[in-house]
Structure formats: C-alpha cells, structure tokens
LUMMIKE-819540 format. One record per residue: y negated, x, z negated of N, C-alpha, C in turn; residue in one letter. Coordinates in steps of 0.001 Angstrom, whole numbers. Each point is the difference from the previous one (the first is absolute). Layout:
// residues N
n.Y:n.X:n.Z:ca.Y:ca.X:ca.Z:c.Y:c.X:c.Z:r
Y:X:Z:Y:X:Z:Y:X:Z:A .
...
//
This chain:
// residues 89
n.Y:n.X:n.Z:ca.Y:ca.X:ca.Z:c.Y:c.X:c.Z:r
10202:-13331:-7002:-835:1146:277:-939:221:-1187:M .
-19:1181:-547:-858:333:-1117:-1384:349:510:T .
-1026:-481:-690:-1352:327:392:-690:733:-1139:Q .
-694:1082:344:-779:762:-957:-1462:-111:383:D .
-870:69:-995:-1436:-50:227:-555:1407:-159:I .
-817:435:953:-628:1315:-65:-1491:-173:184:F .
-789:669:-817:-1445:-7:149:-429:1334:590:T .
-676:-52:1138:-424:1214:689:-1146:661:-750:T .
-327:1220:416:-1081:750:-633:-1335:-721:114:Q .
-181:-793:1059:-1260:-730:157:46:-1404:-596:D .
1059:-300:-752:72:-1245:-757:670:-1165:695:G .
495:169:1214:708:-1079:692:1409:-146:-565:N .
461:-1232:-69:1352:-275:-480:912:-270:1191:T .
1150:672:6:966:-142:1086:1339:-411:-605:I .
607:-1056:536:1326:-419:-414:1017:667:913:T .
837:839:-578:979:778:759:1347:-707:-22:V .
580:-198:1185:1284:-682:111:1176:948:76:S .
-225:1233:496:1097:961:149:-559:1416:-48:A .
882:945:-328:-367:1401:-110:841:830:958:L .
-656:921:697:671:973:860:-398:1376:-515:C .
905:675:-689:-294:1314:-556:626:1056:902:D .
-852:679:763:476:1002:939:69:1399:-580:G .
-345:162:-1280:37:1327:-605:-959:933:713:G .
510:1102:542:-852:956:697:81:-154:1518:D .
603:-1098:464:128:-228:1438:-1320:-455:600:Q .
-294:504:1193:-1163:-450:745:416:-1026:1033:G .
-985:-488:736:287:-1017:1005:949:518:1077:C .
-74:1286:322:901:569:994:1324:458:-579:G .
132:-57:-1319:1204:514:-647:883:-1054:-621:G .
-116:-1241:436:879:-1047:-504:-696:-1120:-740:G .
-1261:206:-404:-708:-1040:-755:-156:-1274:813:L .
-308:122:1287:-171:-1199:827:1274:-821:87:L .
1136:656:67:1272:-730:43:199:-782:-1288:I .
-284:641:-1136:103:-694:-1291:-963:-1176:-65:L .
-1213:206:495:-996:-1077:-15:435:-1164:885:M .
510:298:1189:435:-1067:904:1133:-813:-607:L .
935:678:-669:1097:-717:-668:-538:-908:-1090:Q .
-969:486:-776:-583:-809:-1073:-812:-1156:568:A .
-748:247:1075:-848:-1039:596:834:-1137:585:M .
1192:299:513:862:-1034:572:333:-1075:-1023:K .
98:402:-1258:383:-942:-1059:-1192:-795:-542:R .
-1207:350:413:-1197:-662:-520:-469:-1111:923:L .
-647:-985:-589:-618:-1065:765:-1393:440:411:E .
-512:-578:1054:-1353:284:458:-1000:-288:-1124:S .
-964:900:-181:-1021:-185:-1031:321:646:-1334:G .
1238:457:-182:364:651:-1254:-303:1489:94:T .
19:672:-1155:-456:1386:-84:1135:940:-363:V .
64:1099:739:937:1080:-267:-774:1173:-597:L .
456:487:-1142:-571:1220:-555:800:1169:557:E .
-703:967:568:618:1184:589:-403:1205:-834:V .
996:799:-389:-285:1217:-761:535:1204:762:R .
-839:1022:89:407:1264:615:-968:1081:-454:S .
544:1154:-320:-847:1131:-383:-367:867:1197:T .
499:-328:1188:-333:768:1198:-1480:-226:343:D .
-795:1077:107:-1431:-162:261:-317:-604:1365:P .
902:105:963:-232:-555:1322:-25:-1515:46:G .
601:-639:-1001:50:-1465:-39:-1407:-576:-101:V .
-907:741:-604:-1386:-458:-177:-634:-384:1339:R .
345:700:1072:-550:-314:1321:993:-745:882:E .
1293:275:-165:1006:-624:857:192:-1485:-296:D .
-19:-375:-1274:254:-1398:-354:-1095:-940:514:L .
-1293:340:-144:-1016:-885:583:154:-158:1511:P .
373:1077:693:207:-85:1449:1175:-919:318:A .
1091:121:-769:1166:-866:208:-383:-1458:-226:W .
-785:-262:-1028:-427:-1379:-278:-819:-561:1160:C .
-908:796:547:-798:-463:1145:899:-322:1191:R .
1003:833:248:893:-209:1152:906:-1206:-175:M .
389:-308:-1223:955:-1080:-239:-652:-1320:-390:T .
-1296:19:-298:-681:-1227:-398:104:-315:-1480:G .
677:863:-753:56:-174:-1452:-1310:501:-594:N .
-351:-481:-1192:-1276:366:-614:211:977:-1151:A .
-703:1114:45:-1:938:-1119:-1047:-490:-981:L .
452:-497:-1155:-906:-577:-982:-654:1060:-869:L .
751:1028:-357:-530:1060:-855:880:1219:122:A .
-619:1124:-182:745:1245:-18:-939:1141:304:G .
259:1146:-456:1022:302:-998:-477:-357:-1408:P .
875:-498:-814:-298:-420:-1363:921:714:-974:E .
-336:-65:-1273:837:583:-1042:-433:1414:-340:G .
546:511:-1072:-375:1317:-493:237:1083:1035:E .
1081:-90:742:326:1009:991:-499:-370:1397:L .
-612:-1185:140:-470:-438:1308:1114:-260:972:G .
1117:-506:-501:1169:-174:863:441:-1450:133:N .
-860:-947:-323:356:-1413:88:-877:-675:1049:R .
652:-736:895:-687:-705:1073:508:-1440:-13:Y .
-843:-937:433:355:-1410:-25:-210:-602:1368:F .
1082:-537:577:-19:-514:1373:375:-1489:-16:V .
-887:-818:587:302:-1442:128:661:-227:1347:R .
1177:-640:-26:748:-270:1220:-723:-1032:858:K .
-107:303:1284:-650:-913:952:821:-1265:186:A .
//
C-alpha cells in the first residue's frame, strides 16, 4: 500500500493510504459506492483521501462520517476545495 503525506491548510500532517477520486460525482451520485469499495481495502485507523468537485459533498460527507463512525480529518482542501480526508473507524 502506497502512503502519501499531505499537509492541511492549518498545518496538520496526514498520511494518506488510499485515494478515491469521484470526479464530479456527489454522495448521491455514486461517490459513496466508490468510497465504500476503497474503505473495504483499508485497515482501521488508516486514511482515505476523497476527491470530488460536487459542491454537495461539502455537507454530505461530514454527515456520512458521523453516521458511520469514520472521522473526517480535513476538508475541503486544495486549490479547488475538492479534497477530503477520512480516517477509517
């Protein structure tokens, strides 16, 4: 498993274990399915980077994290504000 290091806008360092790039998909448009497939391959405590340009993800992803017990570490990050970081419960 390849790990990448990302520094958030507030200076926190996050070690990313996997990437889920949903393109322009939102949580209701297939992104959650992609995320669930990626999360299955991760061990508890590791971090999934989620990318999506859909503006609804900004509110939907934190709600999904609360419902599933996963932790949203940071988001939205990056120049386009389309990067989110989720630690698997």
